[in-house]
C-alpha angles and dihedrals in degrees: 000000000000119000100038133170117208129189117203115202131196135150098280102002093247102107093041089052088064090046091050092055091054093046090050091051092049093044089054090050090051093045094243120158095221130147113204124188131177123213140163124263089255091061099056095101094050094051109030096086091062098055142073096208137028117203118192126207111250091252089061095056089120088072095058099094094043094049094042088056095043096046102039093160093056133073107244123187144151117248112241118251089226093071101021093061092055097033093239105178095185093055090046090053091052090051095047092046090054090061093065 
């Protein structure tokens, strides 16, 4: 799974930007060659082709089925509230790793 490119999506891209920073820090600690970007919901189409995995903020869980169908060659999942709410990069890495 290394290297891996992950796109975090939320309404405006702000909360996932904080999550992305913490995932990057933890990925560096673990020696993972991951690229993590955060974008708004409106930017999914412009960024999805460049990634291996799309992670949605918990409040966008209603998009999961649609995006899973649209991006069949990508891993698509909803971030868990348990780590998203506290910006736990290590827990996010465990979740993302479990998808592959």
